[in-house]
Every structure is written in C-alpha cells, then in structure tokens.
TIVO-2410 file (N, C-alpha, C; in nm, 3 decimals):
# residues 105
REC num residu      c1      c2      c3 atome chaine
REC   1      M   0.090  -0.118  -0.001     N      A
REC   1      M   0.004  -0.003   0.002    CA      A
REC   1      M   0.085   0.123  -0.005     C      A
REC   2      I   0.063   0.209  -0.093     N      A
REC   2      I   0.136   0.325  -0.093    CA      A
REC   2      I   0.110   0.422   0.019     C      A
REC   3      E   0.207   0.499   0.067     N      A
REC   3      E   0.184   0.582   0.190    CA      A
REC   3      E   0.083   0.688   0.172     C      A
REC   4      W   0.063   0.738   0.057     N      A
REC   4      W  -0.030   0.855   0.039    CA      A
REC   4      W  -0.176   0.801   0.053     C      A
REC   5      A  -0.199   0.680   0.054     N      A
REC   5      A  -0.340   0.628   0.077    CA      A
REC   5      A  -0.379   0.628   0.222     C      A
REC   6      F  -0.285   0.635   0.311     N      A
REC   6      F  -0.322   0.649   0.446    CA      A
REC   6      F  -0.350   0.795   0.473     C      A
REC   7      N  -0.474   0.843   0.451     N      A
REC   7      N  -0.506   0.986   0.473    CA      A
REC   7      N  -0.614   1.015   0.560     C      A
REC   8      Q  -0.661   0.916   0.640     N      A
REC   8      Q  -0.770   0.942   0.747    CA      A
REC   8      Q  -0.700   0.920   0.887     C      A
REC   9      E  -0.716   1.017   0.970     N      A
REC   9      E  -0.665   1.012   1.113    CA      A
REC   9      E  -0.749   0.935   1.204     C      A
REC  10      V  -0.699   0.835   1.277     N      A
REC  10      V  -0.776   0.769   1.373    CA      A
REC  10      V  -0.701   0.753   1.513     C      A
REC  11      T  -0.776   0.721   1.613     N      A
REC  11      T  -0.697   0.687   1.747    CA      A
REC  11      T  -0.725   0.544   1.757     C      A
REC  12      Y  -0.609   0.470   1.809     N      A
REC  12      Y  -0.612   0.333   1.822    CA      A
REC  12      Y  -0.577   0.306   1.965     C      A
REC  13      K  -0.660   0.217   2.026     N      A
REC  13      K  -0.638   0.177   2.165    CA      A
REC  13      K  -0.632   0.020   2.155     C      A
REC  14      R  -0.512  -0.034   2.218     N      A
REC  14      R  -0.494  -0.179   2.217    CA      A
REC  14      R  -0.559  -0.236   2.339     C      A
REC  15      F  -0.646  -0.337   2.325     N      A
REC  15      F  -0.708  -0.403   2.439    CA      A
REC  15      F  -0.596  -0.474   2.534     C      A
REC  16      M  -0.612  -0.463   2.658     N      A
REC  16      M  -0.514  -0.513   2.756    CA      A
REC  16      M  -0.570  -0.649   2.810     C      A
REC  17      E  -0.682  -0.618   2.895     N      A
REC  17      E  -0.748  -0.719   2.973    CA      A
REC  17      E  -0.878  -0.665   3.033     C      A
REC  18      H  -0.953  -0.752   3.090     N      A
REC  18      H  -1.074  -0.709   3.168    CA      A
REC  18      H  -1.038  -0.691   3.312     C      A
REC  19      D  -1.086  -0.577   3.371     N      A
REC  19      D  -1.057  -0.551   3.516    CA      A
REC  19      D  -1.140  -0.649   3.608     C      A
REC  20      G  -1.132  -0.632   3.729     N      A
REC  20      G  -1.206  -0.706   3.821    CA      A
REC  20      G  -1.351  -0.708   3.815     C      A
REC  21      W  -1.409  -0.610   3.748     N      A
REC  21      W  -1.559  -0.586   3.731    CA      A
REC  21      W  -1.601  -0.625   3.586     C      A
REC  22      G  -1.502  -0.678   3.502     N      A
REC  22      G  -1.546  -0.723   3.367    CA      A
REC  22      G  -1.543  -0.623   3.265     C      A
REC  23      S  -1.487  -0.493   3.304     N      A
REC  23      S  -1.484  -0.387   3.197    CA      A
REC  23      S  -1.340  -0.397   3.136     C      A
REC  24      P  -1.331  -0.375   2.999     N      A
REC  24      P  -1.205  -0.384   2.932    CA      A
REC  24      P  -1.113  -0.262   2.970     C      A
REC  25      T  -0.982  -0.298   2.971     N      A
REC  25      T  -0.883  -0.194   2.989    CA      A
REC  25      T  -0.799  -0.194   2.862     C      A
REC  26      Y  -0.748  -0.070   2.831     N      A
REC  26      Y  -0.669  -0.054   2.712    CA      A
REC  26      Y  -0.539   0.019   2.740     C      A
REC  27      E  -0.445   0.006   2.648     N      A
REC  27      E  -0.311   0.081   2.652    CA      A
REC  27      E  -0.347   0.224   2.619     C      A
REC  28      P  -0.264   0.319   2.657     N      A
REC  28      P  -0.290   0.453   2.613    CA      A
REC  28      P  -0.312   0.472   2.460     C      A
REC  29      P  -0.405   0.553   2.413     N      A
REC  29      P  -0.434   0.562   2.277    CA      A
REC  29      P  -0.320   0.633   2.203     C      A
REC  30      I  -0.304   0.592   2.076     N      A
REC  30      I  -0.211   0.648   1.983    CA      A
REC  30      I  -0.297   0.706   1.856     C      A
REC  31      T  -0.240   0.805   1.795     N      A
REC  31      T  -0.299   0.854   1.674    CA      A
REC  31      T  -0.217   0.810   1.555     C      A
REC  32      L  -0.278   0.762   1.453     N      A
REC  32      L  -0.204   0.722   1.328    CA      A
REC  32      L  -0.294   0.750   1.202     C      A
REC  33      E  -0.235   0.742   1.094     N      A
REC  33      E  -0.304   0.762   0.964    CA      A
REC  33      E  -0.326   0.626   0.902     C      A
REC  34      V  -0.450   0.614   0.854     N      A
REC  34      V  -0.501   0.482   0.797    CA      A
REC  34      V  -0.577   0.516   0.670     C      A
REC  35      W  -0.622   0.405   0.596     N      A
REC  35      W  -0.711   0.416   0.491    CA      A
REC  35      W  -0.845   0.360   0.543     C      A
REC  36      W  -0.951   0.429   0.541     N      A
REC  36      W  -1.079   0.387   0.606    CA      A
REC  36      W  -1.182   0.379   0.490     C      A
REC  37      G  -1.234   0.258   0.473     N      A
REC  37      G  -1.332   0.231   0.370    CA      A
REC  37      G  -1.461   0.198   0.440     C      A
REC  38      A  -1.563   0.284   0.441     N      A
REC  38      A  -1.697   0.253   0.495    CA      A
REC  38      A  -1.759   0.158   0.412     C      A
REC  39      K  -1.753   0.028   0.435     N      A
REC  39      K  -1.807  -0.083   0.348    CA      A
REC  39      K  -1.860  -0.192   0.432     C      A
REC  40      M  -1.996  -0.215   0.418     N      A
REC  40      M  -2.049  -0.326   0.490    CA      A
REC  40      M  -2.022  -0.456   0.426     C      A
REC  41      R  -1.983  -0.550   0.507     N      A
REC  41      R  -1.936  -0.682   0.451    CA      A
REC  41      R  -1.957  -0.784   0.554     C      A
REC  42      L  -2.007  -0.902   0.519     N      A
REC  42      L  -2.028  -1.018   0.617    CA      A
REC  42      L  -1.880  -1.087   0.616     C      A
REC  43      I  -1.834  -1.101   0.734     N      A
REC  43      I  -1.700  -1.160   0.762    CA      A
REC  43      I  -1.708  -1.266   0.874     C      A
REC  44      R  -1.606  -1.343   0.896     N      A
REC  44      R  -1.589  -1.431   1.009    CA      A
REC  44      R  -1.497  -1.362   1.098     C      A
REC  45      A  -1.560  -1.339   1.217     N      A
REC  45      A  -1.477  -1.271   1.333    CA      A
REC  45      A  -1.361  -1.371   1.385     C      A
REC  46      A  -1.284  -1.318   1.464     N      A
REC  46      A  -1.174  -1.392   1.514    CA      A
REC  46      A  -1.227  -1.514   1.585     C      A
REC  47      N  -1.338  -1.495   1.656     N      A
REC  47      N  -1.402  -1.609   1.738    CA      A
REC  47      N  -1.475  -1.715   1.657     C      A
REC  48      G  -1.485  -1.705   1.519     N      A
REC  48      G  -1.549  -1.794   1.436    CA      A
REC  48      G  -1.696  -1.754   1.397     C      A
REC  49      E  -1.751  -1.660   1.461     N      A
REC  49      E  -1.885  -1.618   1.434    CA      A
REC  49      E  -1.886  -1.523   1.304     C      A
REC  50      E  -2.003  -1.540   1.237     N      A
REC  50      E  -2.025  -1.454   1.114    CA      A
REC  50      E  -2.076  -1.318   1.162     C      A
REC  51      K  -2.023  -1.203   1.130     N      A
REC  51      K  -2.053  -1.070   1.177    CA      A
REC  51      K  -2.058  -0.981   1.064     C      A
REC  52      M  -2.133  -0.868   1.078     N      A
REC  52      M  -2.133  -0.759   0.970    CA      A
REC  52      M  -2.029  -0.662   1.009     C      A
REC  53      S  -1.928  -0.650   0.927     N      A
REC  53      S  -1.822  -0.549   0.940    CA      A
REC  53      S  -1.881  -0.408   0.879     C      A
REC  54      E  -1.845  -0.304   0.943     N      A
REC  54      E  -1.892  -0.176   0.903    CA      A
REC  54      E  -1.790  -0.100   0.819     C      A
REC  55      A  -1.670  -0.141   0.839     N      A
REC  55      A  -1.561  -0.076   0.770    CA      A
REC  55      A  -1.439  -0.171   0.738     C      A
REC  56      D  -1.374  -0.140   0.627     N      A
REC  56      D  -1.257  -0.211   0.588    CA      A
REC  56      D  -1.138  -0.118   0.607     C      A
REC  57      I  -1.050  -0.137   0.702     N      A
REC  57      I  -0.941  -0.031   0.732    CA      A
REC  57      I  -0.814  -0.111   0.694     C      A
REC  58      K  -0.728  -0.012   0.640     N      A
REC  58      K  -0.591  -0.059   0.598    CA      A
REC  58      K  -0.493   0.019   0.685     C      A
REC  59      T  -0.418  -0.047   0.760     N      A
REC  59      T  -0.321   0.016   0.858    CA      A
REC  59      T  -0.177  -0.009   0.828     C      A
REC  60      P  -0.090   0.082   0.874     N      A
REC  60      P   0.058   0.043   0.847    CA      A
REC  60      P   0.088  -0.073   0.930     C      A
REC  61      L   0.201  -0.129   0.888     N      A
REC  61      L   0.258  -0.254   0.957    CA      A
REC  61      L   0.309  -0.225   1.091     C      A
REC  62      T   0.320  -0.098   1.136     N      A
REC  62      T   0.377  -0.066   1.261    CA      A
REC  62      T   0.279  -0.098   1.387     C      A
REC  63      I   0.153  -0.123   1.345     N      A
REC  63      I   0.056  -0.175   1.463    CA      A
REC  63      I   0.011  -0.310   1.413     C      A
REC  64      N  -0.031  -0.397   1.516     N      A
REC  64      N  -0.075  -0.523   1.488    CA      A
REC  64      N  -0.219  -0.545   1.558     C      A
REC  65      P  -0.322  -0.480   1.502     N      A
REC  65      P  -0.450  -0.498   1.570    CA      A
REC  65      P  -0.510  -0.637   1.586     C      A
REC  66      K  -0.582  -0.655   1.687     N      A
REC  66      K  -0.639  -0.784   1.721    CA      A
REC  66      K  -0.792  -0.756   1.767     C      A
REC  67      A  -0.862  -0.872   1.767     N      A
REC  67      A  -0.993  -0.857   1.815    CA      A
REC  67      A  -1.009  -0.797   1.955     C      A
REC  68      G  -1.098  -0.703   1.970     N      A
REC  68      G  -1.116  -0.631   2.094    CA      A
REC  68      G  -1.047  -0.497   2.105     C      A
REC  69      D  -0.957  -0.471   2.019     N      A
REC  69      D  -0.891  -0.342   2.005    CA      A
REC  69      D  -0.996  -0.232   1.959     C      A
REC  70      I  -0.977  -0.108   1.977     N      A
REC  70      I  -1.069   0.003   1.947    CA      A
REC  70      I  -1.001   0.096   1.852     C      A
REC  71      F  -1.078   0.137   1.747     N      A
REC  71      F  -1.032   0.247   1.650    CA      A
REC  71      F  -1.142   0.358   1.674     C      A
REC  72      T  -1.099   0.483   1.694     N      A
REC  72      T  -1.201   0.587   1.704    CA      A
REC  72      T  -1.181   0.673   1.572     C      A
REC  73      Y  -1.289   0.680   1.499     N      A
REC  73      Y  -1.287   0.756   1.363    CA      A
REC  73      Y  -1.406   0.852   1.367     C      A
REC  74      Q  -1.372   0.974   1.352     N      A
REC  74      Q  -1.484   1.081   1.335    CA      A
REC  74      Q  -1.573   1.070   1.468     C      A
REC  75      G  -1.499   1.060   1.579     N      A
REC  75      G  -1.576   1.063   1.709    CA      A
REC  75      G  -1.647   0.935   1.746     C      A
REC  76      K  -1.639   0.824   1.662     N      A
REC  76      K  -1.712   0.714   1.693    CA      A
REC  76      K  -1.611   0.596   1.715     C      A
REC  77      D  -1.646   0.512   1.820     N      A
REC  77      D  -1.563   0.392   1.845    CA      A
REC  77      D  -1.613   0.283   1.773     C      A
REC  78      Y  -1.503   0.205   1.722     N      A
REC  78      Y  -1.527   0.073   1.636    CA      A
REC  78      Y  -1.438  -0.031   1.702     C      A
REC  79      R  -1.494  -0.151   1.724     N      A
REC  79      R  -1.424  -0.265   1.787    CA      A
REC  79      R  -1.373  -0.353   1.677     C      A
REC  80      V  -1.251  -0.398   1.687     N      A
REC  80      V  -1.189  -0.482   1.583    CA      A
REC  80      V  -1.255  -0.622   1.595     C      A
REC  81      L  -1.303  -0.678   1.473     N      A
REC  81      L  -1.359  -0.800   1.474    CA      A
REC  81      L  -1.260  -0.908   1.431     C      A
REC  82      N  -1.167  -0.864   1.325     N      A
REC  82      N  -1.074  -0.957   1.282    CA      A
REC  82      N  -0.966  -0.874   1.204     C      A
REC  83      A  -0.852  -0.922   1.190     N      A
REC  83      A  -0.749  -0.841   1.114    CA      A
REC  83      A  -0.634  -0.938   1.070     C      A
REC  84      G  -0.577  -0.911   0.966     N      A
REC  84      G  -0.478  -0.993   0.899    CA      A
REC  84      G  -0.381  -0.921   0.812     C      A
REC  85      T  -0.281  -0.976   0.757     N      A
REC  85      T  -0.183  -0.921   0.666    CA      A
REC  85      T  -0.184  -0.987   0.538     C      A
REC  86      P  -0.258  -0.932   0.446     N      A
REC  86      P  -0.271  -0.999   0.314    CA      A
REC  86      P  -0.141  -0.978   0.227     C      A
REC  87      P  -0.094  -1.078   0.158     N      A
REC  87      P   0.018  -1.058   0.068    CA      A
REC  87      P  -0.024  -0.985  -0.054     C      A
REC  88      T   0.073  -0.912  -0.106     N      A
REC  88      T   0.058  -0.829  -0.233    CA      A
REC  88      T   0.077  -0.935  -0.347     C      A
REC  89      I   0.065  -0.882  -0.465     N      A
REC  89      I   0.084  -0.978  -0.582    CA      A
REC  89      I   0.230  -1.013  -0.606     C      A
REC  90      Y   0.318  -0.951  -0.524     N      A
REC  90      Y   0.457  -0.989  -0.526    CA      A
REC  90      Y   0.498  -1.085  -0.410     C      A
REC  91      G   0.402  -1.114  -0.319     N      A
REC  91      G   0.431  -1.205  -0.218    CA      A
REC  91      G   0.477  -1.144  -0.079     C      A
REC  92      D   0.499  -1.015  -0.083     N      A
REC  92      D   0.536  -0.953   0.042    CA      A
REC  92      D   0.417  -0.874   0.112     C      A
REC  93      T   0.444  -0.808   0.213     N      A
REC  93      T   0.324  -0.751   0.283    CA      A
REC  93      T   0.360  -0.596   0.303     C      A
REC  94      D   0.259  -0.512   0.295     N      A
REC  94      D   0.273  -0.379   0.311    CA      A
REC  94      D   0.172  -0.302   0.386     C      A
REC  95      H   0.068  -0.371   0.435     N      A
REC  95      H  -0.018  -0.317   0.531    CA      A
REC  95      H  -0.104  -0.431   0.596     C      A
REC  96      R  -0.174  -0.384   0.695     N      A
REC  96      R  -0.266  -0.477   0.761    CA      A
REC  96      R  -0.404  -0.439   0.721     C      A
REC  97      K  -0.495  -0.542   0.714     N      A
REC  97      K  -0.634  -0.522   0.687    CA      A
REC  97      K  -0.721  -0.559   0.798     C      A
REC  98      V  -0.807  -0.461   0.841     N      A
REC  98      V  -0.876  -0.470   0.969    CA      A
REC  98      V  -1.030  -0.457   0.937     C      A
REC  99      F  -1.114  -0.539   0.997     N      A
REC  99      F  -1.257  -0.536   0.996    CA      A
REC  99      F  -1.318  -0.500   1.132     C      A
REC 100      V  -1.411  -0.401   1.142     N      A
REC 100      V  -1.456  -0.345   1.263    CA      A
REC 100      V  -1.609  -0.337   1.267     C      A
REC 101      E  -1.658  -0.321   1.388     N      A
REC 101      E  -1.811  -0.311   1.413    CA      A
REC 101      E  -1.815  -0.200   1.513     C      A
REC 102      T  -1.936  -0.126   1.519     N      A
REC 102      T  -1.951  -0.015   1.612    CA      A
REC 102      T  -1.937  -0.075   1.753     C      A
REC 103      A  -1.857  -0.005   1.830     N      A
REC 103      A  -1.835  -0.048   1.976    CA      A
REC 103      A  -1.957   0.009   2.062     C      A
REC 104      V  -2.027  -0.092   2.127     N      A
REC 104      V  -2.135  -0.034   2.215    CA      A
REC 104      V  -2.082  -0.023   2.353     C      A
REC 105      Q  -2.106   0.096   2.407     N      A
REC 105      Q  -2.047   0.138   2.535    CA      A
REC 105      Q  -2.139   0.089   2.648     C      A
***
C-alpha cells in the first residue's frame, strides 16, 4: 500500500485485559493515519462467528490490531472483529487489513 493512501486520522487503543468488574482496559491511545473504507461486509470474526463489518481499514505494519482493540474515527468507536496481513501480488506485505463493528459502550 502506498503511503499517500493513509489519509484518514484515527485513534487506536490496544485491548489489554478485563478488570475485576469485567470492564475492558486499554493501553494509552495513539493517533495514526490509515485508509478507512466505510463498506458493509459479512465476515468471519476472530472467534469464528459470522458478523457484519462496518468498515474495511488498511493500517501500516507498525501496529498489529487484534479482536477487541478499538479504533476511534470521526468521534465514533469501532471494535476490531478480525485483522490480517494480506500478501501483495509480489508475495510481500505492506499493510494490515482490519474489519470493525460499532463498539457499544
């Protein structure tokens, strides 16, 4: 993925664990540039369930999103359903592909 395609700013919070009351805790948020595609798609989540993804995000390789992490885009929180590193036509990798759903607070 060419760097100029990462032109939307998001905040990313990596899930750490659930506290003693069952609430999720996160690492401090970081701001980064991604490519955000608002596209509904039926996907298989990391836990094996079929879910409706609300966006297809392409991120730099510097982060490694996993299920439960949070992206904040345009003031709205989105929870990661699944993420992966697709190979290019040349067999290398240059971005991560992430599928998200609206995070219910």
